[in-house]
C-alpha positions in Angstrom: 122.2 -15.4 -40.0 122.7 -11.7 -39.4 120.6 -9.3 -41.5 122.1 -5.8 -41.0 120.9 -2.8 -43.1 123.8 -3.2 -45.6 122.9 -6.9 -46.2 119.2 -6.1 -46.5 120.0 -3.4 -49.1 122.1 -5.8 -51.1 119.4 -8.4 -51.1 116.8 -5.8 -52.1 119.0 -4.7 -55.0 119.3 -8.3 -56.3 115.6 -8.9 -55.9 114.7 -5.6 -57.6 116.9 -6.5 -60.6 115.2 -9.9 -60.9 111.7 -8.5 -60.7 112.3 -5.2 -62.5 111.1 -3.2 -59.6 113.0 -0.3 -58.0 114.6 -1.3 -54.6 113.0 1.7 -52.9 109.5 0.5 -54.0 110.2 -3.0 -52.7 111.5 -1.7 -49.4 108.6 0.6 -48.9 106.1 -2.1 -49.7 107.8 -4.7 -47.5 107.9 -2.3 -44.6 104.1 -1.8 -45.1 103.5 -5.5 -45.3 102.4 -5.1 -49.0 104.0 -7.0 -51.8 102.1 -5.7 -54.9 105.2 -4.7 -56.9 107.0 -7.9 -56.2 104.0 -10.1 -56.9 103.3 -8.5 -60.3 106.6 -9.9 -61.7 105.9 -13.5 -60.6 103.9 -16.4 -62.0 100.5 -16.8 -60.3 101.6 -20.0 -58.5 104.8 -18.4 -57.3 103.0 -15.2 -56.1 100.5 -17.4 -54.1 103.3 -19.3 -52.5 105.2 -16.1 -51.7 102.1 -14.6 -50.1 101.5 -17.6 -47.9 105.1 -17.5 -46.7 105.1 -13.8 -46.1 102.0 -14.0 -44.0 103.5 -16.6 -41.7 106.4 -15.4 -39.6 107.2 -18.9 -38.3 107.5 -20.2 -41.9 109.8 -17.3 -42.8 112.1 -18.1 -39.8 112.1 -21.8 -40.7 112.8 -21.1 -44.4 115.6 -18.6 -43.7 117.4 -21.0 -41.4 117.7 -23.7 -44.0 121.2 -24.4 -45.4 119.9 -23.6 -48.9 118.6 -20.2 -47.9 121.8 -19.4 -46.0 123.9 -20.5 -49.0 121.8 -18.4 -51.4 122.1 -15.4 -49.1 125.9 -15.8 -49.0 126.0 -16.1 -52.7 123.8 -13.0 -53.3 125.6 -10.9 -50.7 129.1 -11.9 -52.0 129.9 -13.4 -48.6 132.4 -16.2 -48.7 
């Protein structure tokens, strides 16, 4: 899976719409390793699970390489 800047911006746009947070805010926080804005829009259990994953790079790689994650990425990015 190849995440270039354009793909990352598309993904941030989709996530920002779902959470009601400006994409610039999400990008800034993600670059700083903070997820405050993203976590505010989630249920407590989802926010805890998200935090656990984001603090474990091996888990992120494993998750992003699953067929489900790749299919979701393709769907969100408009890739066929």
